[in-house]
C-alpha positions as YAML, in Angstrom:
chain: A
units: angstrom
residues:
- id: 1
  name: MET
  ca: [-13.22, -22.03, 11.59]
- id: 2
  name: SER
  ca: [-13.98, -20.43, 14.96]
- id: 3
  name: PRO
  ca: [-14.63, -22.93, 17.76]
- id: 4
  name: GLU
  ca: [-18.11, -23.80, 18.94]
- id: 5
  name: PRO
  ca: [-19.41, -22.23, 22.18]
- id: 6
  name: THR
  ca: [-17.86, -23.69, 25.32]
- id: 7
  name: GLU
  ca: [-19.96, -26.19, 27.23]
- id: 8
  name: ILE
  ca: [-20.30, -24.97, 30.81]
- id: 9
  name: PRO
  ca: [-21.90, -27.15, 33.50]
- id: 10
  name: GLY
  ca: [-24.93, -25.43, 35.03]
- id: 11
  name: TRP
  ca: [-25.30, -22.97, 32.16]
- id: 12
  name: LYS
  ca: [-27.23, -23.07, 28.90]
- id: 13
  name: HIS
  ca: [-25.89, -21.40, 25.77]
- id: 14
  name: ILE
  ca: [-28.62, -19.23, 24.22]
- id: 15
  name: TYR
  ca: [-26.98, -16.96, 21.67]
- id: 16
  name: SER
  ca: [-23.75, -16.21, 19.85]
- id: 17
  name: GLY
  ca: [-22.95, -12.77, 18.51]
- id: 18
  name: LYS
  ca: [-19.95, -11.83, 16.44]
- id: 19
  name: VAL
  ca: [-17.51, -12.21, 19.31]
- id: 20
  name: ARG
  ca: [-19.60, -12.98, 22.42]
- id: 21
  name: ASP
  ca: [-21.58, -15.97, 23.64]
- id: 22
  name: LEU
  ca: [-24.49, -15.63, 26.04]
- id: 23
  name: TYR
  ca: [-25.56, -18.18, 28.66]
- id: 24
  name: VAL
  ca: [-28.36, -18.40, 31.20]
- id: 25
  name: PRO
  ca: [-28.54, -20.62, 34.29]
- id: 26
  name: ALA
  ca: [-29.61, -24.08, 33.17]
- id: 27
  name: GLY
  ca: [-32.06, -24.43, 36.03]
- id: 28
  name: GLY
  ca: [-33.94, -21.17, 35.49]
- id: 29
  name: ASN
  ca: [-33.33, -17.76, 37.01]
- id: 30
  name: ASP
  ca: [-31.18, -18.88, 39.94]
- id: 31
  name: VAL
  ca: [-27.59, -17.91, 39.27]
- id: 32
  name: VAL
  ca: [-25.23, -20.89, 39.38]
- id: 33
  name: GLY
  ca: [-21.67, -20.79, 40.63]
- id: 34
  name: CYS
  ca: [-21.50, -17.17, 41.78]
- id: 35
  name: SER
  ca: [-22.42, -14.94, 44.66]
- id: 36
  name: ILE
  ca: [-24.61, -11.89, 44.01]
- id: 37
  name: SER
  ca: [-25.54, -9.58, 46.83]
- id: 38
  name: ASN
  ca: [-28.56, -8.11, 45.03]
- id: 39
  name: ASN
  ca: [-30.91, -11.08, 45.22]
- id: 40
  name: ALA
  ca: [-33.82, -9.07, 43.82]
- id: 41
  name: GLN
  ca: [-31.84, -8.37, 40.68]
- id: 42
  name: ALA
  ca: [-30.80, -12.00, 40.41]
- id: 43
  name: ARG
  ca: [-34.45, -13.03, 40.46]
- id: 44
  name: ALA
  ca: [-35.23, -10.49, 37.75]
- id: 45
  name: GLY
  ca: [-32.95, -12.38, 35.39]
- id: 46
  name: SER
  ca: [-29.26, -12.71, 34.71]
- id: 47
  name: VAL
  ca: [-27.08, -13.69, 31.80]
- id: 48
  name: MET
  ca: [-23.43, -14.71, 31.58]
- id: 49
  name: VAL
  ca: [-21.58, -12.82, 28.86]
- id: 50
  name: VAL
  ca: [-18.50, -14.65, 27.58]
- id: 51
  name: ALA
  ca: [-15.99, -12.80, 25.41]
- id: 52
  name: THR
  ca: [-14.46, -15.25, 22.95]
- id: 53
  name: ASP
  ca: [-11.21, -14.94, 21.04]
- id: 54
  name: ARG
  ca: [-13.13, -14.45, 17.78]
- id: 55
  name: ILE
  ca: [-12.52, -11.25, 15.87]
- id: 56
  name: SER
  ca: [-14.78, -9.53, 13.36]
- id: 57
  name: ALA
  ca: [-14.14, -6.97, 10.64]
- id: 58
  name: PHE
  ca: [-16.37, -5.41, 8.01]
- id: 59
  name: ASP
  ca: [-19.34, -7.22, 9.59]
- id: 60
  name: HIS
  ca: [-17.72, -10.63, 9.06]
- id: 61
  name: VAL
  ca: [-16.53, -13.00, 11.78]
- id: 62
  name: LEU
  ca: [-13.06, -14.07, 10.73]
- id: 63
  name: PRO
  ca: [-12.05, -17.75, 10.73]
- id: 64
  name: THR
  ca: [-8.93, -17.02, 12.81]
- id: 65
  name: ILE
  ca: [-8.93, -16.34, 16.55]
- id: 66
  name: ILE
  ca: [-6.69, -13.89, 18.43]
- id: 67
  name: PRO
  ca: [-5.37, -15.72, 21.53]
- id: 68
  name: ASP
  ca: [-6.44, -14.15, 24.86]
- id: 69
  name: LYS
  ca: [-8.47, -11.45, 23.10]
- id: 70
  name: GLY
  ca: [-11.59, -12.26, 25.13]
- id: 71
  name: LYS
  ca: [-9.71, -11.97, 28.40]
- id: 72
  name: ILE
  ca: [-8.13, -8.67, 27.40]
- id: 73
  name: LEU
  ca: [-11.48, -7.18, 26.39]
- id: 74
  name: THR
  ca: [-13.25, -8.39, 29.51]
- id: 75
  name: GLN
  ca: [-10.58, -7.13, 31.90]
- id: 76
  name: LEU
  ca: [-10.39, -3.78, 30.10]
- id: 77
  name: SER
  ca: [-14.19, -3.39, 30.14]
- id: 78
  name: LEU
  ca: [-14.27, -4.09, 33.86]
- id: 79
  name: TRP
  ca: [-11.56, -1.48, 34.44]
- id: 80
  name: TRP
  ca: [-13.52, 1.10, 32.46]
- id: 81
  name: PHE
  ca: [-16.76, 0.28, 34.29]
- id: 82
  name: ASP
  ca: [-14.90, 1.20, 37.49]
- id: 83
  name: GLN
  ca: [-13.76, 4.53, 35.99]
- id: 84
  name: LEU
  ca: [-17.31, 5.29, 34.85]
- id: 85
  name: ASP
  ca: [-18.92, 4.80, 38.24]
- id: 86
  name: GLN
  ca: [-21.52, 7.51, 37.51]
- id: 87
  name: VAL
  ca: [-23.01, 5.40, 34.71]
- id: 88
  name: PRO
  ca: [-25.21, 2.41, 35.64]
- id: 89
  name: ASN
  ca: [-23.80, -0.78, 34.08]
- id: 90
  name: HIS
  ca: [-24.92, -4.36, 33.73]
- id: 91
  name: VAL
  ca: [-22.23, -6.18, 35.76]
- id: 92
  name: LEU
  ca: [-23.46, -8.26, 38.70]
- id: 93
  name: SER
  ca: [-20.52, -10.54, 39.38]
- id: 94
  name: THR
  ca: [-17.17, -11.69, 38.03]
- id: 95
  name: ASN
  ca: [-17.32, -14.94, 40.02]
- id: 96
  name: VAL
  ca: [-17.75, -17.19, 36.98]
- id: 97
  name: PRO
  ca: [-17.15, -20.89, 36.20]
- id: 98
  name: HIS
  ca: [-13.50, -21.84, 35.76]
- id: 99
  name: GLU
  ca: [-14.09, -22.78, 32.12]
- id: 100
  name: VAL
  ca: [-14.48, -19.08, 31.28]
- id: 101
  name: ALA
  ca: [-12.45, -17.49, 34.08]
- id: 102
  name: GLY
  ca: [-11.16, -14.04, 33.17]
- id: 103
  name: ARG
  ca: [-13.29, -13.73, 30.05]
- id: 104
  name: ALA
  ca: [-16.83, -13.66, 31.43]
- id: 105
  name: MET
  ca: [-19.16, -11.51, 33.50]
- id: 106
  name: ILE
  ca: [-22.52, -12.34, 35.03]
- id: 107
  name: CYS
  ca: [-24.77, -9.47, 34.14]
- id: 108
  name: LYS
  ca: [-28.23, -8.05, 34.46]
- id: 109
  name: SER
  ca: [-30.52, -9.21, 31.70]
- id: 110
  name: LEU
  ca: [-31.31, -6.00, 29.83]
- id: 111
  name: SER
  ca: [-33.89, -5.15, 27.21]
- id: 112
  name: MET
  ca: [-31.38, -3.77, 24.72]
- id: 113
  name: PHE
  ca: [-32.14, -0.77, 22.55]
- id: 114
  name: PRO
  ca: [-31.97, -1.54, 18.79]
- id: 115
  name: VAL
  ca: [-29.24, 1.07, 18.21]
- id: 116
  name: GLU
  ca: [-25.52, 1.38, 18.63]
- id: 117
  name: CYS
  ca: [-24.46, 4.67, 20.21]
- id: 118
  name: ILE
  ca: [-21.32, 6.15, 18.72]
- id: 119
  name: ALA
  ca: [-19.42, 9.20, 19.91]
- id: 120
  name: ARG
  ca: [-16.73, 10.72, 17.69]
- id: 121
  name: GLY
  ca: [-14.12, 13.20, 18.81]
- id: 122
  name: TYR
  ca: [-11.90, 12.88, 15.74]
- id: 123
  name: LEU
  ca: [-12.65, 12.58, 12.04]
- id: 124
  name: THR
  ca: [-11.78, 9.25, 10.44]
- id: 125
  name: GLY
  ca: [-13.27, 6.06, 8.99]
- id: 126
  name: THR
  ca: [-16.78, 6.18, 7.57]
- id: 127
  name: GLY
  ca: [-17.25, 9.64, 9.07]
- id: 128
  name: LEU
  ca: [-14.33, 10.95, 7.03]
- id: 129
  name: LYS
  ca: [-15.74, 9.43, 3.83]
- id: 130
  name: GLU
  ca: [-19.11, 11.12, 4.36]
- id: 131
  name: TYR
  ca: [-17.44, 14.42, 5.25]
- id: 132
  name: GLN
  ca: [-15.39, 14.32, 2.04]
- id: 133
  name: ARG
  ca: [-18.59, 13.82, 0.04]
- id: 134
  name: SER
  ca: [-20.90, 16.27, 1.78]
- id: 135
  name: GLY
  ca: [-19.19, 18.12, 4.63]
- id: 136
  name: THR
  ca: [-21.31, 16.22, 7.15]
- id: 137
  name: VAL
  ca: [-21.13, 13.18, 9.44]
- id: 138
  name: CYS
  ca: [-24.48, 11.43, 9.92]
- id: 139
  name: GLY
  ca: [-26.11, 14.62, 8.66]
- id: 140
  name: LEU
  ca: [-24.28, 16.87, 11.14]
- id: 141
  name: GLY
  ca: [-22.44, 19.74, 9.45]
- id: 142
  name: LEU
  ca: [-18.73, 20.14, 10.25]
- id: 143
  name: PRO
  ca: [-16.30, 23.01, 9.50]
- id: 144
  name: ASP
  ca: [-14.41, 23.12, 6.21]
- id: 145
  name: GLY
  ca: [-10.79, 22.04, 5.98]
- id: 146
  name: LEU
  ca: [-10.82, 18.94, 8.19]
- id: 147
  name: VAL
  ca: [-8.62, 15.97, 7.25]
- id: 148
  name: ASP
  ca: [-8.14, 12.38, 8.36]
- id: 149
  name: GLY
  ca: [-7.39, 12.49, 12.09]
- id: 150
  name: SER
  ca: [-8.60, 16.04, 12.73]
- id: 151
  name: ARG
  ca: [-9.87, 16.68, 16.24]
- id: 152
  name: LEU
  ca: [-13.44, 17.98, 16.29]
- id: 153
  name: GLU
  ca: [-14.34, 21.14, 18.20]
- id: 154
  name: GLU
  ca: [-16.85, 19.11, 20.23]
- id: 155
  name: PRO
  ca: [-17.58, 15.37, 20.28]
- id: 156
  name: ILE
  ca: [-20.58, 14.39, 18.18]
- id: 157
  name: PHE
  ca: [-23.19, 11.66, 18.67]
- id: 158
  name: THR
  ca: [-23.78, 9.48, 15.60]
- id: 159
  name: PRO
  ca: [-26.04, 6.45, 16.21]
- id: 160
  name: THR
  ca: [-26.39, 3.47, 13.91]
- id: 161
  name: GLY
  ca: [-29.07, 0.84, 13.56]
- id: 162
  name: LYS
  ca: [-28.08, -2.54, 14.98]
- id: 163
  name: ALA
  ca: [-27.73, -5.16, 12.25]
- id: 164
  name: GLU
  ca: [-27.85, -8.93, 12.47]
- id: 165
  name: VAL
  ca: [-24.59, -10.88, 12.27]
- id: 166
  name: GLY
  ca: [-23.26, -10.72, 8.71]
- id: 167
  name: GLU
  ca: [-25.28, -7.62, 7.81]
- id: 168
  name: HIS
  ca: [-24.11, -4.02, 7.75]
- id: 169
  name: ASP
  ca: [-24.94, -1.51, 10.47]
- id: 170
  name: GLU
  ca: [-26.58, 1.54, 8.92]
- id: 171
  name: ALA
  ca: [-26.08, 5.13, 10.07]
- id: 172
  name: ILE
  ca: [-29.30, 6.75, 11.29]
- id: 173
  name: THR
  ca: [-30.17, 10.27, 12.34]
- id: 174
  name: TYR
  ca: [-30.86, 11.25, 15.92]
- id: 175
  name: GLU
  ca: [-34.52, 11.71, 14.98]
- id: 176
  name: GLU
  ca: [-34.69, 8.18, 13.56]
- id: 177
  name: MET
  ca: [-33.17, 6.87, 16.77]
- id: 178
  name: THR
  ca: [-35.72, 8.66, 18.95]
- id: 179
  name: ASP
  ca: [-38.48, 7.23, 16.75]
- id: 180
  name: ALA
  ca: [-37.14, 3.78, 17.66]
- id: 181
  name: VAL
  ca: [-36.56, 4.25, 21.39]
- id: 182
  name: GLY
  ca: [-38.62, 7.31, 22.34]
- id: 183
  name: ARG
  ca: [-37.64, 10.93, 22.87]
- id: 184
  name: ALA
  ca: [-36.79, 10.66, 26.57]
- id: 185
  name: MET
  ca: [-34.72, 7.48, 26.13]
- id: 186
  name: GLY
  ca: [-32.98, 8.95, 23.09]
- id: 187
  name: GLU
  ca: [-31.95, 12.05, 25.03]
- id: 188
  name: ARG
  ca: [-30.71, 9.91, 27.90]
- id: 189
  name: VAL
  ca: [-28.54, 7.60, 25.79]
- id: 190
  name: ARG
  ca: [-27.07, 10.55, 23.88]
- id: 191
  name: GLU
  ca: [-26.23, 12.28, 27.16]
- id: 192
  name: LEU
  ca: [-24.64, 9.13, 28.59]
- id: 193
  name: THR
  ca: [-22.71, 8.33, 25.39]
- id: 194
  name: LEU
  ca: [-21.14, 11.79, 25.22]
- id: 195
  name: TYR
  ca: [-20.35, 11.69, 28.95]
- id: 196
  name: ILE
  ca: [-18.66, 8.29, 28.57]
- id: 197
  name: TYR
  ca: [-16.64, 9.49, 25.60]
- id: 198
  name: SER
  ca: [-15.56, 12.77, 27.18]
- id: 199
  name: THR
  ca: [-14.55, 11.09, 30.44]
- id: 200
  name: ALA
  ca: [-12.69, 8.26, 28.72]
- id: 201
  name: GLU
  ca: [-11.03, 10.59, 26.19]
- id: 202
  name: ARG
  ca: [-9.50, 12.59, 29.04]
- id: 203
  name: ILE
  ca: [-8.35, 9.49, 30.93]
- id: 204
  name: ALA
  ca: [-6.83, 7.94, 27.79]
- id: 205
  name: ARG
  ca: [-5.09, 11.18, 26.77]
- id: 206
  name: GLU
  ca: [-3.41, 11.35, 30.19]
- id: 207
  name: ARG
  ca: [-1.94, 7.92, 29.40]
- id: 208
  name: GLY
  ca: [-0.66, 8.83, 25.94]
- id: 209
  name: ILE
  ca: [-3.56, 7.35, 23.97]
- id: 210
  name: ILE
  ca: [-6.07, 9.22, 21.81]
- id: 211
  name: LEU
  ca: [-9.62, 7.88, 21.89]
- id: 212
  name: ALA
  ca: [-10.84, 8.83, 18.42]
- id: 213
  name: ASP
  ca: [-14.31, 7.34, 18.71]
- id: 214
  name: THR
  ca: [-16.21, 4.66, 20.55]
- id: 215
  name: LYS
  ca: [-19.37, 2.55, 20.34]
- id: 216
  name: VAL
  ca: [-21.50, 1.74, 23.38]
- id: 217
  name: GLU
  ca: [-24.82, -0.02, 23.83]
- id: 218
  name: PHE
  ca: [-27.60, 0.51, 26.34]
- id: 219
  name: GLY
  ca: [-30.68, -1.32, 27.53]
- id: 220
  name: LEU
  ca: [-33.38, -1.07, 30.12]
- id: 221
  name: ASP
  ca: [-32.86, -2.84, 33.43]
- id: 222
  name: SER
  ca: [-35.89, -5.11, 33.57]
- id: 223
  name: TYR
  ca: [-36.20, -4.78, 37.35]
- id: 224
  name: PHE
  ca: [-35.60, -1.06, 37.95]
- id: 225
  name: GLY
  ca: [-36.41, 0.33, 34.48]
- id: 226
  name: GLU
  ca: [-33.11, 2.23, 34.43]
- id: 227
  name: VAL
  ca: [-31.11, 2.99, 31.27]
- id: 228
  name: THR
  ca: [-28.03, 0.81, 31.74]
- id: 229
  name: LEU
  ca: [-24.70, 0.45, 29.94]
- id: 230
  name: GLY
  ca: [-24.30, -3.08, 28.60]
- id: 231
  name: ASP
  ca: [-22.02, -5.25, 26.48]
- id: 232
  name: GLU
  ca: [-18.37, -4.13, 26.41]
- id: 233
  name: VAL
  ca: [-17.06, -0.62, 26.87]
- id: 234
  name: LEU
  ca: [-14.01, 1.22, 25.51]
- id: 235
  name: THR
  ca: [-12.10, -1.78, 24.19]
- id: 236
  name: PRO
  ca: [-10.00, -2.11, 21.02]
- id: 237
  name: ASP
  ca: [-13.00, -3.88, 19.46]
- id: 238
  name: SER
  ca: [-15.44, -1.05, 20.12]
- id: 239
  name: SER
  ca: [-13.16, 1.99, 19.91]
- id: 240
  name: ARG
  ca: [-10.39, 3.56, 17.89]
- id: 241
  name: PHE
  ca: [-7.29, 4.05, 20.03]
- id: 242
  name: TRP
  ca: [-4.36, 5.97, 18.54]
- id: 243
  name: ASP
  ca: [-0.81, 6.52, 19.74]
- id: 244
  name: GLY
  ca: [-0.85, 10.07, 21.09]
- id: 245
  name: GLN
  ca: [2.83, 10.67, 20.39]
- id: 246
  name: GLN
  ca: [2.44, 9.73, 16.72]
- id: 247
  name: TRP
  ca: [-0.86, 11.52, 16.08]
- id: 248
  name: GLU
  ca: [-0.60, 13.66, 12.97]
- id: 249
  name: PRO
  ca: [-3.76, 14.83, 11.15]
- id: 250
  name: GLY
  ca: [-3.75, 14.28, 7.43]
- id: 251
  name: ARG
  ca: [-2.74, 10.61, 7.39]
- id: 252
  name: PRO
  ca: [-3.80, 7.26, 8.86]
- id: 253
  name: GLN
  ca: [-2.87, 7.03, 12.54]
- id: 254
  name: ALA
  ca: [-0.87, 4.42, 14.45]
- id: 255
  name: SER
  ca: [-3.61, 2.42, 16.18]
- id: 256
  name: PHE
  ca: [-4.07, 0.06, 19.12]
- id: 257
  name: ASP
  ca: [-7.24, -1.50, 17.77]
- id: 258
  name: LYS
  ca: [-8.38, -3.93, 15.09]
- id: 259
  name: GLN
  ca: [-7.68, -1.41, 12.34]
- id: 260
  name: PHE
  ca: [-4.51, -3.47, 11.97]
- id: 261
  name: VAL
  ca: [-6.65, -6.42, 10.84]
- id: 262
  name: ARG
  ca: [-8.84, -4.25, 8.61]
- id: 263
  name: ASP
  ca: [-5.77, -2.88, 6.87]
- id: 264
  name: TRP
  ca: [-4.48, -6.37, 6.09]
- id: 265
  name: LEU
  ca: [-7.87, -7.54, 4.80]
- id: 266
  name: THR
  ca: [-8.05, -4.60, 2.39]
- id: 267
  name: SER
  ca: [-4.46, -5.03, 1.20]
- id: 268
  name: ASP
  ca: [-3.41, -6.94, -1.88]
- id: 269
  name: ALA
  ca: [-1.80, -9.54, 0.40]
- id: 270
  name: SER
  ca: [-5.18, -10.89, 1.57]
- id: 271
  name: GLU
  ca: [-6.61, -11.29, -1.94]
- id: 272
  name: TRP
  ca: [-10.06, -10.74, -0.39]
- id: 273
  name: ASP
  ca: [-12.71, -8.89, -2.37]
- id: 274
  name: GLY
  ca: [-15.08, -8.39, 0.56]
- id: 275
  name: THR
  ca: [-17.88, -10.53, -0.89]
- id: 276
  name: THR
  ca: [-16.61, -14.04, -0.16]
- id: 277
  name: PRO
  ca: [-15.90, -15.52, 3.29]
- id: 278
  name: PRO
  ca: [-12.80, -13.79, 4.69]
- id: 279
  name: PRO
  ca: [-9.46, -15.62, 4.63]
- id: 280
  name: GLU
  ca: [-7.42, -16.94, 7.54]
- id: 281
  name: LEU
  ca: [-5.14, -14.33, 9.09]
- id: 282
  name: PRO
  ca: [-1.39, -14.96, 8.77]
- id: 283
  name: GLN
  ca: [0.36, -15.77, 12.06]
- id: 284
  name: GLU
  ca: [2.28, -12.51, 11.85]
- id: 285
  name: ILE
  ca: [-0.97, -10.52, 11.78]
- id: 286
  name: VAL
  ca: [-2.38, -12.60, 14.66]
- id: 287
  name: ASP
  ca: [0.70, -12.00, 16.80]
- id: 288
  name: LYS
  ca: [0.87, -8.28, 16.05]
- id: 289
  name: THR
  ca: [-2.85, -7.83, 16.69]
- id: 290
  name: ARG
  ca: [-2.62, -9.57, 20.07]
- id: 291
  name: ALA
  ca: [0.41, -7.45, 20.95]
- id: 292
  name: ARG
  ca: [-1.47, -4.24, 20.14]
- id: 293
  name: TYR
  ca: [-4.44, -5.30, 22.28]
- id: 294
  name: VAL
  ca: [-2.14, -6.11, 25.20]
- id: 295
  name: GLU
  ca: [-0.32, -2.80, 24.78]
- id: 296
  name: ALA
  ca: [-3.60, -0.87, 24.81]
- id: 297
  name: TYR
  ca: [-4.68, -2.66, 28.00]
- id: 298
  name: GLU
  ca: [-1.40, -2.01, 29.77]
- id: 299
  name: LYS
  ca: [-1.08, 1.63, 28.69]
- id: 300
  name: LEU
  ca: [-4.64, 2.45, 29.75]
- id: 301
  name: THR
  ca: [-4.82, 0.56, 33.03]
- id: 302
  name: GLY
  ca: [-1.20, 0.73, 34.16]
- id: 303
  name: LEU
  ca: [-1.47, -3.01, 34.90]
- id: 304
  name: GLU
  ca: [0.45, -5.92, 33.40]
- id: 305
  name: PHE
  ca: [-1.76, -8.30, 31.43]
- id: 306
  name: SER
  ca: [-1.49, -11.91, 32.54]
- id: 307
  name: ALA
  ca: [-3.31, -14.64, 30.66]
...
């Protein structure tokens, strides 16, 4: 099974998601073990977000870890935050305790919106299945004749409701989202999501990678009341990355994300029916998954990953 949350002196573990653990300073709101220039924000509350090596698929946390996955995702998120400097984000400091060095960020404590914001520039996955049934994706009509991997004329915004661990996220309409967060906030997060996708899609394409779709999350900064990008951004866990040279609509694409794990879980080799706890991943799948994550990081950033 996946390991228990790391014990970190000076920090209190408060929550574990599918792949991240959250900590707050053990002594209250004073941030321990880091330097933050914005003292007002530090007083307003901070949280340390630790990316573990856990991996999830089909809303299940798998019993097998992917070595260094948390470090890869954290370093890639930080790189993307720098590229998206027009979008407010939650990062306060990367000066974290040595126990979680390279895989943690100290962040603003946000009041998170109860939705996941998804932008799609290509047709695949659950969007493809809906399109094949009805010609729509999340109720949005698309042209006839599209196939798996087709590029859309314009990126589309398709939010989902945020489910608890072990439950399925459900697609919702834009109107249902604005009912949950308010019209003004809904318009803002849609605008930011499409900006993030369009900017990142261009950057990735220049590096030989197709960004098919991505999921981002937002919350309200409790001190300034500003809509702020939180969690991770544009990683192989939250996005579909395809090899640009091998892209060919009409078939599954060569990917740099956890689709590799999904494919094994749905193959006869796993013997998993989707209703029982998922099986351990074979070492070959673990190694290949890690290699794909590293390759995505290095292709996108131009940097060599070092654990």
